C-alpha positions as CSV (number, residue, x, y, z in Angstrom):
1,K,131.9,81.5,121.1
2,K,132.8,81.1,117.4
3,W,129.3,81.7,116.6
4,M,129.1,84.7,118.7
5,R,132.0,86.4,117.1
6,H,130.4,85.5,113.4
7,T,127.1,86.9,114.7
8,F,128.9,90.3,115.9
9,W,130.8,90.3,112.7
10,L,127.7,89.8,110.8
11,V,125.6,92.5,113.1
12,L,128.2,94.8,112.8
13,T,128.7,94.5,108.7
14,T,124.9,94.8,108.4
15,V,124.7,98.3,110.3
16,I,127.8,99.3,108.6
17,N,126.7,98.8,105.0
18,V,123.3,100.2,106.2
19,I,124.9,103.6,107.0
20,L,126.7,103.4,103.8
21,T,123.9,103.2,102.3
22,V,121.8,106.1,103.8
23,F,125.3,108.3,103.3
24,E,124.7,107.3,99.9
25,Y,121.2,108.6,99.7
26,Y,121.6,111.9,101.2
27,R,125.1,112.5,99.0
28,G,122.3,112.3,96.2
29,L,119.8,114.7,97.8
30,W,122.5,117.1,98.7
31,Y,124.1,117.0,94.9
32,Y,120.1,117.9,93.6
33,L,119.0,120.1,96.6
34,V,121.9,121.4,97.9
35,S,124.9,121.9,95.2
36,N,122.2,122.2,92.5
37,G,123.6,119.5,90.5
38,T,122.5,118.2,87.1
39,Y,121.0,114.8,86.3
40,A,123.3,114.1,83.1
41,N,126.6,114.7,85.3
42,C,125.7,113.0,88.5
43,P,128.5,111.4,90.1
44,Y,126.3,109.1,91.8
45,F,124.8,106.0,91.4
46,K,126.7,104.7,88.7
47,G,125.4,101.8,86.7
48,N,122.2,101.8,88.6
49,V,119.7,103.9,86.4
50,H,116.7,102.9,88.9
51,A,118.3,104.8,91.9
52,R,119.2,107.6,89.7
53,V,115.8,108.5,88.7
54,H,114.2,107.8,91.8
55,V,116.7,110.5,93.9
56,Y,116.4,112.9,91.5
57,S,112.5,112.8,91.3
58,L,112.7,112.8,95.3
59,S,114.4,116.2,94.8
60,L,111.8,117.3,92.4
61,I,109.3,117.6,94.8
62,F,110.8,121.0,96.2
63,Y,111.4,122.5,92.8
64,L,108.1,121.6,91.7
65,W,106.3,122.9,95.4
66,D,104.7,125.9,94.3
67,K,104.6,125.8,90.3
68,P,101.8,125.3,88.8
69,H,99.9,122.0,88.5
70,Y,97.8,120.5,85.2
71,R,94.9,119.3,87.1
72,N,95.2,121.4,90.9
73,G,96.3,124.3,91.5
74,T,100.1,123.9,92.5
75,F,102.0,120.5,92.5
76,Q,101.6,120.8,96.7
77,Q,98.2,120.9,96.5
78,D,97.9,118.2,94.3
79,Q,100.0,115.9,96.8
80,V,97.7,116.6,99.6
81,K,94.6,116.0,97.7
82,N,96.2,112.4,96.4
83,L,97.7,111.3,99.6
84,R,95.0,112.2,101.9
85,N,93.7,108.8,101.9
86,V,96.7,107.0,101.7
87,A,99.1,105.8,104.5
88,V,102.1,103.5,105.0
89,P,101.0,100.4,106.5
90,G,100.9,99.9,109.9
91,T,101.3,103.5,110.7
92,G,97.3,104.8,109.8
93,I,98.9,108.5,109.5
94,P,98.0,109.8,106.0
95,L,100.9,110.8,104.0
96,S,99.2,114.3,103.3
97,W,100.0,115.3,106.7
98,F,103.8,115.1,105.7
99,T,103.5,117.4,102.3
100,K,101.1,120.4,104.0
101,W,104.6,122.0,104.3
102,K,108.3,121.8,103.0
103,I,109.9,121.8,106.5
104,T,107.5,118.3,107.1
105,T,108.6,116.9,103.6
106,Y,112.2,117.6,104.0
107,F,111.7,116.1,107.5
108,F,110.3,113.2,106.0
109,L,112.7,112.6,103.2
110,I,115.3,112.9,105.5
111,F,114.6,110.9,108.9
112,V,111.3,109.3,108.2
113,Y,111.7,107.8,104.9
114,P,115.2,105.8,105.9
115,V,113.6,104.5,108.7
116,I,110.6,103.0,106.7
117,A,112.8,101.4,104.4
118,L,115.0,99.8,107.5
119,V,111.7,98.6,108.7
120,S,110.4,97.2,105.6
121,A,114.3,95.5,105.4
122,L,113.4,94.1,108.8
123,N,109.8,93.0,107.9
124,I,111.2,91.2,104.8
125,N,113.8,89.1,107.1
126,L,110.9,88.6,109.4
127,N,109.1,86.7,106.7
128,G,112.1,84.7,106.1
129,S,112.7,86.0,102.9
130,V,116.3,87.0,103.2
131,G,118.7,86.0,106.4
132,L,120.7,88.8,108.4
133,A,123.3,89.4,105.8
134,G,120.5,90.2,103.1
135,I,118.7,93.2,105.4
136,S,121.2,95.6,104.4
137,K,120.8,94.9,100.7
138,S,117.1,94.7,101.1
139,F,117.3,98.2,103.1
140,G,119.4,99.9,100.1
141,E,116.8,98.3,97.5
142,Q,114.0,99.7,99.7
143,L,115.7,102.9,99.8
144,L,117.1,103.5,96.7
145,T,115.3,101.2,94.1
146,P,111.9,100.7,95.7
147,E,109.4,98.5,93.8
148,D,106.3,98.9,95.6
149,W,103.6,100.6,93.7
150,F,103.1,103.6,95.5
151,S,106.6,104.3,94.7
152,F,106.2,103.9,91.3
153,W,102.7,105.7,91.6
154,R,104.5,108.8,92.9
155,L,107.5,108.8,90.4
156,N,104.7,108.5,87.4
157,C,103.0,111.5,89.2
158,R,106.5,113.5,89.2
159,L,107.3,113.0,85.6
160,A,103.8,114.4,84.3
161,S,103.9,117.3,86.7
162,F,107.6,118.0,85.5
163,H,106.8,117.3,81.7
164,S,103.4,119.5,81.5
165,L,105.3,122.0,83.7
166,L,108.2,122.7,81.2
167,M,106.6,121.8,77.7
168,G,103.6,124.2,78.4
169,D,101.7,124.4,75.0
170,K,104.0,122.1,73.7
171,A,102.2,119.2,75.6
172,P,98.6,120.6,75.8
173,N,97.1,117.0,76.0
174,Y,97.3,116.9,79.6
175,L,93.7,118.4,79.4
176,M,92.5,114.5,79.1
177,E,92.9,114.1,82.8
178,N,89.1,116.2,82.4
179,K,86.9,113.5,82.0
180,W,84.8,116.0,79.5
181,D,87.8,116.6,77.4
182,F,88.8,113.1,77.2
183,L,85.3,112.1,75.9
184,M,84.8,114.9,73.4
185,K,88.3,114.6,71.9
186,A,87.9,110.7,71.7
187,T,84.5,111.4,70.3
188,E,86.1,113.5,67.5
189,F,88.8,110.8,67.1
190,S,86.2,107.9,66.6
191,V,88.0,106.2,69.9
192,P,85.1,104.0,71.4
193,V,84.5,105.6,74.9
194,S,81.4,104.8,77.2
195,P,78.6,106.8,75.3
196,L,77.1,109.8,76.9
197,W,73.4,111.3,77.1
198,K,73.4,114.9,75.6
199,E,69.8,115.1,76.4
200,P,68.3,116.0,78.7
201,A,70.1,119.4,79.8
202,R,69.0,119.0,83.6
203,I,67.6,115.7,85.1
204,V,66.1,115.4,88.3
205,V,66.8,112.4,90.6
206,K,63.8,111.5,93.9
207,D,64.0,109.4,96.6
208,K,60.6,107.2,96.3
209,N,59.7,108.0,99.9
210,E,61.0,110.9,101.4
211,E,58.8,114.3,101.6
212,G,58.6,117.9,102.2
213,G,61.5,118.6,99.7
214,M,64.1,115.9,101.0
215,G,65.6,113.1,99.0
216,I,65.7,115.1,95.9
217,Q,69.1,116.0,93.7
218,F,69.2,118.2,90.7
219,F,71.9,117.6,88.0
220,N,73.0,119.7,85.2
221,N,74.2,118.1,82.1
222,A,77.9,118.7,81.1
223,S,76.5,118.6,77.3
224,H,74.7,121.7,78.2
225,G,77.8,123.4,80.4
226,G,76.9,121.6,83.6
227,Q,79.3,120.1,86.0
228,W,77.7,116.3,85.8
229,I,78.5,113.9,82.9
230,I,75.6,111.6,82.7
231,Q,75.7,108.3,81.2
232,E,74.1,104.5,81.5
233,A,75.3,102.1,84.3
234,Y,76.7,99.4,82.1
235,K,77.0,95.7,83.2
236,N,80.2,93.4,82.5
237,S,80.0,91.2,79.5
238,D,78.9,87.9,80.3
239,E,82.1,86.6,79.9
240,L,83.7,88.8,82.3
241,A,80.6,88.4,84.7
242,K,81.5,84.6,85.0
243,L,84.6,85.4,86.6
244,L,82.6,87.8,89.4
245,P,80.1,87.2,92.3
246,H,76.8,88.8,90.9
247,D,76.8,91.8,92.6
248,A,79.8,93.1,91.5
249,P,80.7,96.6,90.0
250,L,81.6,97.3,86.3
251,S,85.3,95.7,86.6
252,T,87.8,97.3,84.5
253,F,91.2,96.8,83.1
254,R,93.9,99.5,83.9
255,V,96.3,99.4,81.0
256,I,99.4,101.6,81.5
257,T,101.1,102.9,77.9
258,A,104.3,105.0,77.7
259,S,104.9,107.1,74.9
260,T,108.5,108.6,73.9
261,L,106.1,111.0,71.4
262,G,106.7,113.6,74.4
263,L,110.4,113.7,74.8
264,P,111.5,117.4,74.5
265,S,114.2,116.7,71.8
266,L,110.8,115.8,69.3
267,L,108.4,118.4,70.5
268,N,110.7,121.2,70.0
269,N,112.3,119.6,66.7
270,C,110.7,121.9,64.2
271,D,110.4,118.8,61.7
272,K,109.2,116.3,64.2
273,F,107.1,114.8,61.9
274,K,110.3,113.6,59.7
275,L,112.0,113.1,62.4
276,Q,109.6,110.9,64.3
277,K,109.4,108.8,61.0
278,E,113.0,108.5,60.5
279,N,113.9,107.2,64.5
280,E,112.2,104.4,65.5
281,V,112.9,105.0,69.4
282,Y,109.4,107.6,68.9
283,K,106.9,105.5,69.4
284,V,104.1,104.2,72.0
285,F,104.6,101.2,74.2
286,T,102.5,98.4,76.0
287,M,103.8,98.5,79.8
288,S,100.9,96.8,81.8
289,C,97.7,95.4,82.4
290,V,95.8,94.7,85.4
291,F,92.1,92.9,85.7
292,R,90.6,94.9,88.6
293,A,87.8,92.5,89.5
294,G,85.3,94.3,91.6
295,R,84.6,93.4,95.1
296,G,81.0,92.1,95.4
297,G,78.4,94.8,96.9
298,S,80.4,97.3,95.5
299,L,79.6,100.4,93.4
300,T,83.1,100.7,91.5
301,D,85.8,98.5,91.2
302,H,88.2,100.8,93.4
303,S,87.4,98.0,95.8
304,S,89.0,95.0,94.0
305,I,91.4,92.2,93.2
306,L,93.9,93.2,91.2
307,F,94.9,90.3,89.1
308,D,98.3,90.8,86.9
309,V,97.8,90.0,83.0
310,D,100.6,88.1,81.4
311,M,100.4,90.0,78.1
312,Q,102.5,87.6,76.4
313,S,100.4,84.8,76.6
314,E,97.3,86.5,77.1
315,I,96.6,84.3,80.7
316,I,95.3,86.5,83.8
317,G,97.8,85.3,86.9
318,N,97.5,85.3,90.6
319,G,95.9,88.5,92.1
320,T,96.5,90.8,95.2
321,T,95.5,94.1,96.9
322,N,96.8,97.2,97.8
323,D,94.3,98.0,100.6
324,H,96.6,98.0,103.4
325,W,98.0,101.0,102.2
326,Y,94.3,102.9,102.8
327,R,93.7,101.6,106.2
328,L,94.0,105.2,108.4
329,G,93.7,106.0,112.2
330,P,95.1,103.9,114.9
331,V,92.8,101.3,115.6
332,K,93.2,100.0,111.5
333,A,96.8,100.4,111.9
334,L,97.4,97.9,114.8
335,N,96.3,95.2,112.7
336,T,97.2,96.2,109.1
337,P,99.9,94.2,107.3
338,W,102.9,95.6,106.0
339,L,102.9,93.2,103.0
340,S,100.5,91.7,100.9
341,H,101.8,88.9,98.1
342,H,100.3,87.8,94.5
343,N,98.5,84.7,96.0
344,I,94.8,85.2,95.7
345,T,93.9,82.5,92.7
346,H,90.1,82.3,93.5
347,H,88.0,86.0,93.8
348,P,87.0,85.7,97.6
349,D,83.5,86.8,97.2
350,S,82.6,84.1,94.9
351,N,85.5,81.5,95.2
352,V,85.4,81.5,91.1
353,K,88.7,80.8,90.2
354,V,90.2,84.0,88.0
355,T,94.2,83.1,87.7
356,G,94.7,80.8,84.4
357,E,91.7,82.2,82.8
358,T,91.5,84.3,79.5
359,I,89.4,86.7,77.7
360,S,88.5,86.3,74.0
361,N,90.4,88.3,71.9
362,F,92.5,89.6,74.9
363,S,95.4,91.6,73.3
364,S,92.6,93.6,71.7
365,V,92.2,95.3,74.9
366,W,96.1,96.7,75.3
367,K,95.9,97.7,71.4
368,L,92.9,99.8,72.0
369,C,94.9,101.8,74.4
370,E,98.2,102.1,72.4
371,E,96.2,103.3,69.5
372,S,94.3,105.9,71.3
373,H,97.6,107.0,73.1
374,R,99.3,107.9,69.6
375,K,95.7,109.6,68.6
376,L,94.6,111.6,71.8
377,L,97.9,112.4,74.0
378,P,101.0,111.4,72.1
379,D,102.7,114.0,73.8
380,V,102.0,112.7,77.2
381,P,104.6,110.1,78.8
382,L,102.3,107.7,80.3
383,A,98.6,106.9,80.4
384,G,96.7,104.4,82.6
385,W,93.6,103.4,80.8
386,D,90.3,102.0,82.4
387,V,89.2,99.8,79.7
388,A,85.3,98.4,80.6
389,L,84.2,95.5,78.6
390,T,80.4,95.8,78.6
391,E,77.4,93.8,77.3
392,K,77.5,96.7,74.8
393,G,81.0,96.4,73.8
394,M,84.5,97.4,74.5
395,F,84.8,101.2,76.2
396,L,87.3,103.3,77.5
397,L,86.1,104.8,80.8
398,E,88.7,107.7,81.1
399,V,92.6,108.1,81.3
400,N,94.7,108.8,84.3
401,L,98.0,110.5,83.4
402,S,99.5,110.3,86.6
403,C,98.6,106.9,86.5
404,N,99.3,103.8,89.0
405,F,100.1,100.5,87.7
406,F,98.0,98.6,90.5
407,R,100.8,96.3,91.0
408,G,101.3,94.7,87.5
409,T,104.3,93.6,86.4
410,F,105.9,95.4,83.8
411,N,109.5,95.5,81.9
412,K,111.5,97.6,84.5
413,A,114.4,98.0,81.9
414,L,112.1,99.7,79.2
415,Y,110.1,101.8,82.1
416,F,113.6,103.2,83.6
417,S,115.0,103.6,79.9
418,I,112.3,106.0,79.4
419,M,112.1,107.7,82.6
420,D,116.2,108.4,82.5
421,R,115.9,110.3,79.2
422,Y,112.7,112.1,79.9
423,M,114.2,113.0,83.4
424,K,117.7,114.2,81.4
425,E,115.9,115.9,78.6
426,L,113.7,117.9,81.2
427,D,116.4,118.5,83.7
428,E,118.3,120.4,80.3
429,I,115.2,122.5,79.8
430,R,114.8,123.4,83.7
431,R,118.4,125.0,83.5
432,T,117.9,126.9,80.3
433,T,114.5,128.2,80.8
434,R,112.9,130.2,83.9
435,H,109.7,128.6,85.1
């Protein structure tokens, strides 16, 4: 009986704590969405910058909804496009379904999201990570301070959308999301990027066996006003190739850099160069580095094992995947794991050990990205760089401004201090200008 009473009170306490956490979440959303409260004066989430930034950014979805987006019409259209192949693990339902209309997005944030957080907390408990008493704590983390790659990615997307909208012409370098604009500006600033073929103006590609006009494609070169960037297909450097299967694609390093040079307090200052020189808060930081070890037989490293890189020791750490977030449909939903862990040490297609290895002059990879952020787009808060180490040297392939950490580790205190400052300054501009 004593055991039963103890269990009863433990369950009751857990339920009450879960309800209180949901209530805190709802209060935060109500403050921003209904009361139109300011970010700086939010009375909730005291001492918890992560929760403050997260809940505020969720409320931004509705502010940004029909506003112009720097790459895809409106923010809502960009959401639909980018979430059409992503599903919460185990559901098989594309998240784009919930972003087509405001009403479905409200429904998702008010009802579905807390349920997902609870299921996640229970799943962690079933895996033995926490006991019953830890479920409410885990639930609060999942709902208010999530640390999954998807939540960080969407937070980065919302900041980029918010910042580009409000800063407008003062942050012109969102154009770098366009691969052609990026290559042109990088070449102008002598930043090493993958070389392109400026000639010929048009190429034709034929299947060697098809007849009757079939199996033939024409491509107009972007160098002559066409749509297609034509480049050589590069191979991995010998040093990198040793860690990969023989038929692996070009496998890149994803480096995330953050810039405080895009803060409104600097961009709106008439003497910003003097301010930048006198204040060390305005700078570029390297946040993370991940080695995307491409799978055998794949054309690109979008299918890869994600090996975290320790930027202090310059040693490649354990690997993981985020494949379970991309399994759509009811059949795949039935056999999709809820979690994946950093527990891969060898490449699964070759059984070659990757964890513990290093690359010559490894630090040059993220130093190149820091320098490129300062040169090419200092006004953009976050940038995800795809760096290739090829048999012909090190190149930047492209930059992503609504970027994904690809499950790399990073300094979260630094990250959220940067996020907090951007959100505070942008919210002040939002309330003093009409957009």
